C-alpha positions in Angstrom: 116.3 71.0 110.2 114.6 68.2 112.1 111.2 66.8 111.2 109.5 68.5 114.2 110.2 71.2 116.9 109.2 70.9 120.5 107.4 73.8 122.2 106.3 73.3 125.8 104.3 76.5 125.8 102.1 75.1 123.1 101.0 72.2 125.4 102.4 69.1 127.0 104.8 67.2 124.8 103.7 69.3 121.8 105.9 69.3 118.7 105.3 71.4 115.5 106.0 69.7 112.2 108.4 71.5 109.8 105.7 73.0 107.6 103.8 74.6 110.6 107.0 75.8 112.3 108.2 77.4 109.0 104.8 78.9 108.1 104.3 80.5 111.6 107.9 81.9 111.7 107.7 83.2 108.2 104.4 85.0 108.8 105.7 86.5 112.1 108.9 87.7 110.4 107.0 89.4 107.6 104.6 90.9 110.1 107.6 92.3 112.0 108.9 93.9 108.8 105.5 95.4 108.0 105.3 97.1 111.4 108.9 98.2 111.4 108.4 100.6 108.5 105.6 102.6 110.1 107.6 102.5 113.4 110.6 104.0 111.7 108.4 106.7 110.0 106.8 107.6 113.3 110.3 107.9 115.0 111.5 110.2 112.2 108.4 112.4 112.5 108.7 112.5 116.3 112.3 113.4 116.0 111.5 116.3 113.6 108.6 117.5 115.8 110.9 117.3 118.9 113.5 119.4 117.1 110.9 121.9 116.1 109.8 122.3 119.7 113.3 122.5 120.9 114.3 125.2 118.4 111.0 127.1 119.0 110.4 127.3 115.3 106.6 126.9 115.4 104.3 129.9 115.1 101.7 128.2 117.2 103.4 126.1 120.0 100.3 123.9 120.5 100.4 122.5 117.0 103.7 120.5 117.3 102.6 119.3 120.7 99.3 118.0 119.2 101.2 116.1 116.5 103.7 114.9 119.0 100.8 113.3 120.9 99.2 111.8 117.7 102.4 110.3 116.4 103.5 109.2 119.9 100.2 107.2 120.3 100.6 105.7 116.8 104.2 104.6 117.6 102.9 102.9 120.8 100.4 101.0 118.8 103.0 100.0 116.1 105.4 98.9 118.8 102.8 96.7 120.5 102.0 95.0 117.2 105.7 94.6 116.4 106.5 92.9 119.7 103.4 90.7 119.5 104.8 89.4 116.1 108.3 89.3 117.5 107.1 87.0 120.4 105.6 84.6 117.9 108.8 84.7 115.7 110.9 83.8 118.7 108.5 81.2 120.1 106.2 79.8 117.4 104.5 77.7 120.0 102.8 80.9 121.4 100.8 81.4 118.2 97.1 81.8 118.8 96.4 79.6 115.8 97.8 76.6 117.7 95.4 77.3 120.6 92.5 77.3 118.1 93.6 74.0 116.5 94.1 72.4 119.9 90.3 72.5 120.3 90.0 69.6 117.9 92.3 67.1 119.6 96.0 66.5 120.2 97.8 69.3 118.3 100.4 67.0 116.8 97.6 64.9 115.3 95.6 67.8 114.0 98.6 69.5 112.4 99.5 66.2 110.7 96.0 65.9 109.4 96.1 69.4 108.0 99.4 68.7 106.4 98.1 65.6 104.8 95.1 67.5 103.3 97.4 70.3 102.0 99.3 67.7 100.0 96.1 66.9 98.0 96.5 68.2 94.4 92.7 68.6 94.2 92.7 71.4 96.7 91.3 74.8 95.6 94.1 77.4 95.7 93.7 81.1 95.5 96.7 83.3 95.0 99.9 82.5 97.0 98.2 82.5 100.4 94.9 80.8 100.5 94.2 77.0 100.1 90.8 75.3 100.8 91.1 71.6 101.6 88.3 69.2 102.3 87.8 70.5 105.8 90.1 73.5 106.3 90.8 77.0 105.0 94.6 77.5 105.3 96.2 81.0 104.9 100.0 80.8 104.7 102.8 82.3 102.7 102.5 86.0 103.6 102.5 87.9 106.9 99.6 85.8 108.1 99.2 82.2 109.2 95.7 80.9 109.9 93.9 77.6 109.8 90.2 77.5 110.2 87.7 74.6 110.0 85.3 75.3 107.2 82.3 74.7 109.6 83.5 77.5 111.8 83.4 80.2 109.1 80.4 82.5 109.4 81.3 85.7 107.5 83.6 86.5 104.6 84.0 89.7 102.6 86.4 91.6 100.3 88.6 94.2 101.8 91.0 96.8 100.5 94.0 98.2 102.4 95.7 101.3 101.1 99.4 101.8 101.9 99.9 105.5 102.6 103.1 107.4 102.9 103.0 109.3 106.3 99.4 108.1 106.5 98.2 110.7 104.0 99.6 109.9 100.5 98.1 106.8 98.9 100.9 104.7 97.3 99.5 101.2 96.7 96.2 99.3 97.1 96.2 95.7 98.5 93.0 93.6 98.0 92.2 91.0 100.6 89.5 88.4 101.5 88.7 88.8 105.2 87.1 86.1 107.3 85.3 85.9 110.7 84.7 82.6 112.4 82.6 81.3 115.3 85.8 80.6 117.2 89.2 82.2 116.8 90.2 85.7 115.7 89.4 87.2 112.3 92.1 86.8 109.6 92.8 87.9 106.0 94.2 86.4 102.8 95.9 88.7 100.3 94.8 87.9 96.7 94.1 89.8 93.5 90.6 91.1 93.0 89.8 88.2 90.7 91.2 85.7 93.2 89.2 87.3 96.1 86.0 87.0 94.1 86.7 83.3 93.3 87.7 82.5 96.9 84.5 84.0 98.3 82.4 82.2 95.7 84.1 78.9 96.6 83.6 79.5 100.3 79.9 80.4 99.7 79.4 77.0 98.1 81.5 75.0 100.6 80.1 76.7 103.7 76.3 76.9 103.5 74.7 80.0 105.0 78.0 81.8 105.5 77.4 85.5 105.1 79.2 86.8 102.0 79.9 90.5 101.5 80.2 93.6 103.7 77.5 96.0 104.8 77.2 98.5 107.6 74.3 96.5 109.0 76.3 93.3 109.0 79.1 95.0 110.7 76.7 96.4 113.3 75.3 92.9 114.0 78.8 91.4 114.4 80.0 94.2 116.6 76.9 94.0 118.8 77.2 90.3 119.5 79.6 88.0 117.6 78.4 85.0 119.5 74.7 85.5 118.4 75.8 86.3 114.9 77.8 83.0 114.7 75.0 81.0 116.4 72.5 82.2 113.9 74.7 81.2 110.9 75.5 77.8 112.4 71.9 77.2 113.4 70.8 77.7 109.8 73.7 75.4 108.6 72.7 72.6 111.0 69.0 73.0 110.0 70.0 72.4 106.4 
């Protein structure tokens, strides 16, 4: 593998260093696999429902048509997410994370700076995915790749996701730390419960005035106007 990879769609004369190229593709590949499982389950269910309708085995004909609609809509959502991840897998230069990093200067230069900071043994690391450097929060190693400037973080909170078989039977719980920033999409870092708590505590100390923890009121304020929410946090931060 070469030291860098050229991607015209990421900007003029843009090259991605090996670490960024590998991290983006690895995250996209894992994301594709994560969406492939529910896609396969939805196809199996739709096939079964279709067979039931064809054979006329339902006592109430409207019931299989209802579930056909529900699982058909779910499959459409899963397919969309799958192909979004597939596009990034095939063309890492199309990653939205690169568009975010391009705000701070030439992408090649910024990625080199992030790479240099990641090599610092003094970095704070949380689990296998999250690393906090002197200026950046980097999430890599799982089905996500995200790099955010610490000054852009405005909200962070713990989150649980429950993997369910056929969307009904709980099988496994996955704890995360979820982040919202003034610019760029929200993102998550999978960690253990203890690592999530330690990561949020570290972020609260490194990013003054960042909102830590989830509440219905905080969610309402964010949903109503993310820009005003971010401006309020950053205004307090600048005021000291």
